[in-house]
C-alpha positions as CSV (number, residue, x, y, z in Angstrom):
1,M,1.2,17.3,6.0
2,K,1.0,16.3,2.2
3,P,4.2,17.7,1.3
4,R,5.9,15.4,3.9
5,I,3.9,12.3,2.6
6,L,4.7,13.1,-0.9
7,E,8.6,13.7,0.2
8,V,8.5,10.4,1.7
9,R,6.7,8.7,-1.2
10,T,9.3,10.2,-3.4
11,K,12.4,9.1,-1.4
12,I,11.1,5.3,-1.1
13,L,10.3,5.3,-5.0
14,K,13.8,7.1,-5.4
15,K,15.9,4.2,-3.5
16,N,13.5,1.3,-5.4
17,D,14.7,2.4,-8.7
18,E,18.3,2.7,-7.7
19,I,18.1,-1.0,-6.6
20,A,15.9,-2.1,-9.6
21,R,18.4,-0.5,-11.8
22,A,21.1,-2.5,-10.1
23,L,19.3,-5.4,-10.3
24,R,18.7,-5.0,-14.2
25,D,22.0,-4.3,-14.8
26,R,23.2,-7.9,-12.9
27,F,20.5,-9.6,-14.7
28,A,21.5,-8.6,-18.2
29,D,25.3,-9.2,-17.1
30,L,24.2,-12.9,-16.0
31,G,22.1,-13.3,-19.2
32,V,18.9,-13.8,-16.6
33,Y,15.3,-13.1,-18.1
34,V,13.4,-11.7,-15.5
35,I,9.1,-11.3,-15.8
36,N,7.1,-9.6,-12.9
37,V,3.7,-11.2,-12.8
38,V,1.1,-8.9,-11.6
39,S,-2.9,-9.6,-10.9
40,S,-5.8,-9.4,-8.5
41,P,-5.9,-11.8,-5.9
42,G,-7.2,-15.3,-7.0
43,A,-6.3,-14.7,-10.7
44,G,-4.4,-17.8,-11.0
45,K,-0.9,-16.9,-10.9
46,T,0.6,-19.7,-9.1
47,E,-1.1,-22.4,-11.0
48,L,-0.5,-21.1,-14.3
49,L,3.2,-20.3,-13.4
50,T,3.2,-24.1,-12.6
51,R,2.3,-25.0,-15.7
52,V,4.6,-22.7,-17.8
53,M,7.6,-23.3,-15.6
54,K,7.5,-26.8,-16.1
55,V,7.0,-26.9,-20.0
56,L,9.9,-24.2,-20.3
57,S,11.9,-26.2,-17.7
58,E,11.3,-29.6,-20.2
59,R,12.7,-27.6,-23.1
60,G,16.0,-26.9,-21.2
61,L,15.6,-24.0,-19.8
62,T,17.0,-23.2,-16.0
63,V,13.8,-21.5,-14.4
64,A,13.5,-19.9,-11.0
65,A,10.7,-17.8,-9.4
66,V,10.5,-15.8,-6.0
67,V,6.9,-15.3,-4.8
68,G,5.4,-12.5,-2.8
69,D,2.5,-13.0,-0.2
70,L,1.4,-11.6,3.1
71,A,1.5,-14.4,5.6
72,T,2.1,-18.1,4.1
73,E,4.7,-20.2,2.1
74,N,2.0,-22.1,0.1
75,D,2.5,-20.4,-3.2
76,A,6.2,-21.2,-3.1
77,E,5.5,-24.9,-2.2
78,R,3.1,-25.0,-5.0
79,L,5.5,-23.4,-7.7
80,A,8.3,-25.8,-6.3
81,E,6.1,-28.9,-7.8
82,S,7.3,-27.6,-11.3
83,G,10.5,-29.0,-10.5
84,C,12.1,-25.6,-10.5
85,K,13.8,-23.5,-7.6
86,A,11.0,-21.2,-5.8
87,K,11.4,-19.0,-2.8
88,Q,9.1,-17.3,-1.0
89,I,9.0,-13.2,0.2
90,L,6.6,-13.0,3.4
91,T,5.5,-9.0,3.1
92,G,3.3,-8.8,6.2
93,T,1.4,-6.1,5.8
94,M,2.9,-4.8,2.4
95,C,0.8,-5.2,-0.7
96,H,3.4,-5.2,-3.0
97,L,6.9,-6.3,-3.4
98,E,9.8,-4.0,-3.8
99,A,13.1,-4.2,-5.5
100,D,15.0,-4.7,-1.9
101,M,12.8,-7.7,-1.3
102,V,13.8,-9.3,-4.5
103,E,17.5,-8.5,-4.1
104,Q,17.6,-10.5,-0.7
105,A,15.3,-13.1,-1.9
106,I,17.5,-14.1,-4.8
107,E,20.8,-14.1,-2.4
108,E,20.9,-18.1,-2.2
109,F,20.3,-18.4,-6.0
110,D,23.0,-19.6,-8.3
111,L,22.1,-16.7,-11.1
112,E,24.8,-17.7,-13.4
113,S,22.7,-21.1,-13.9
114,V,19.4,-19.5,-14.3
115,D,17.8,-18.4,-17.8
116,L,14.5,-17.3,-16.4
117,L,13.5,-16.0,-13.1
118,F,9.8,-15.1,-12.5
119,I,8.7,-12.6,-9.7
120,E,5.4,-13.7,-8.6
121,N,4.0,-10.2,-7.3
122,V,1.6,-9.9,-4.1
123,G,-2.1,-10.0,-5.5
124,N,-3.3,-6.4,-6.1
125,L,-4.3,-4.2,-8.8
126,V,-2.9,-0.7,-7.5
127,C,0.1,-0.8,-5.5
128,P,2.4,-2.9,-8.0
129,Q,2.4,-0.4,-10.5
130,G,5.0,1.9,-9.4
131,F,7.4,-0.3,-8.2
132,D,10.4,-1.6,-10.8
133,L,11.4,-5.1,-9.7
134,G,14.5,-4.8,-12.4
135,E,12.3,-7.0,-14.6
136,D,12.5,-7.3,-18.4
137,L,8.8,-8.0,-19.0
138,R,5.6,-7.2,-16.8
139,M,3.1,-9.7,-17.3
140,L,-0.7,-9.0,-16.3
141,L,-3.0,-11.9,-15.4
142,F,-6.7,-11.0,-16.1
143,P,-9.1,-13.9,-15.2
144,S,-12.4,-14.6,-16.8
145,T,-14.1,-14.9,-13.7
146,E,-13.6,-10.8,-12.6
147,G,-15.5,-9.4,-15.8
148,E,-14.7,-7.7,-19.2
149,D,-14.2,-4.3,-17.5
150,K,-11.3,-4.7,-15.2
151,P,-8.8,-3.1,-17.6
152,L,-11.0,0.0,-17.7
153,K,-11.2,-0.3,-13.7
154,Y,-7.3,-0.3,-13.0
155,P,-6.0,1.3,-16.2
156,T,-2.8,2.6,-14.5
157,L,-1.7,-0.9,-13.9
158,I,-2.3,-2.3,-17.2
159,N,-0.5,0.5,-18.8
160,T,2.8,-0.4,-17.3
161,C,2.3,-4.0,-18.7
162,D,4.0,-5.6,-21.7
163,L,2.1,-8.9,-21.9
164,V,-1.6,-9.9,-20.9
165,A,-2.9,-13.3,-20.2
166,L,-6.3,-13.9,-19.7
167,S,-6.4,-16.3,-17.4
168,K,-9.0,-19.1,-16.2
169,M,-10.9,-19.4,-20.0
170,D,-12.1,-22.7,-18.8
171,L,-14.8,-20.7,-16.7
172,A,-15.3,-18.1,-19.5
173,G,-18.6,-19.8,-20.7
174,P,-20.2,-20.5,-17.3
175,V,-19.5,-17.1,-16.1
176,E,-20.3,-15.6,-19.4
177,F,-17.4,-13.6,-20.0
178,D,-17.4,-11.7,-23.1
179,T,-13.8,-12.5,-24.4
180,Q,-14.0,-9.8,-27.4
181,T,-14.9,-7.0,-25.1
182,A,-12.4,-8.0,-22.8
183,R,-9.9,-7.7,-25.6
184,A,-11.1,-4.5,-26.7
185,N,-10.9,-3.0,-23.0
186,C,-7.4,-4.3,-22.7
187,E,-6.5,-2.6,-26.3
188,S,-8.1,0.3,-25.1
189,A,-5.9,0.7,-21.9
190,R,-2.7,-0.4,-23.5
191,P,-2.8,-0.3,-27.2
192,G,-1.0,-3.0,-29.0
193,V,-0.2,-5.2,-25.8
194,P,-0.1,-8.8,-27.0
195,I,-3.0,-11.0,-25.3
196,V,-2.7,-15.0,-24.8
197,E,-5.8,-16.8,-23.7
198,T,-4.9,-19.6,-21.0
199,S,-6.3,-22.0,-18.7
200,A,-4.0,-23.7,-16.2
201,R,-7.0,-26.3,-15.6
202,T,-7.1,-27.5,-19.1
203,G,-4.1,-26.6,-20.4
204,E,-5.2,-24.0,-23.3
205,G,-2.7,-21.4,-24.4
206,I,-0.1,-22.7,-22.0
207,Q,2.3,-23.9,-25.1
208,K,1.7,-20.3,-26.9
209,L,2.9,-18.4,-23.8
210,A,6.0,-20.6,-23.1
211,D,6.6,-20.2,-27.0
212,L,6.3,-16.3,-26.3
213,L,8.5,-16.2,-23.5
214,A,10.9,-18.3,-24.7
215,A,11.5,-16.0,-28.1
216,Q,11.7,-13.0,-25.6
217,I,14.6,-15.1,-23.6
218,E,16.5,-15.8,-27.1
219,N,16.0,-12.2,-28.1
220,K,17.8,-11.2,-25.2
221,N,20.2,-13.6,-25.3
222,S,21.2,-12.7,-28.9
223,K,21.4,-9.2,-28.3
224,R,23.8,-9.8,-25.0
225,A,25.9,-12.0,-27.2
226,Q,26.9,-8.9,-29.5
227,Y,28.4,-7.3,-26.7
228,L,30.3,-10.1,-25.2
């Protein structure tokens, strides 16, 4: 039974990787920068992204988002409050997004006019780690309300991430969150990973995060221009 399960999983991942590669090539050709946002449930992804998307769109970037959730379209509606186009992906019982879901969700987007696409993954610290979605960057949200040892408990996911946003930092004091220990744990699980302290409620770190992402987009566009 175990070899059969392994064979099925291998086939699923192979198909996902093939679609993800095709998506990545498509995004590269069109000059779309893609960010896969992962976290546990309730980490504040939607609220933070709404703030960041608004800031980036005010800077002249065209931003869009797809968001995964098991049952409701609430998150897409909230992201749309930023003034950007947002599409919900209902996953049913699936605890992560897969490349074919993203491929279908972006069919109605005019990608030629999009500078940045956020993919808000389903809240889960285990399942998303093995599924490439064609992204340029994977960002992990790590909220102060979940304790400093979260990166050590879920090292596999953080080890695939390119950026960590410490979220809900306005609650760090009340919950006695040790920021330095949290940073050290992130560094232990993913040496050298950039870390930004944020709060969607107060606006802390939003501009800094937007600056970092804008720089990533500019860098990709500069490299693309060399080959056009």
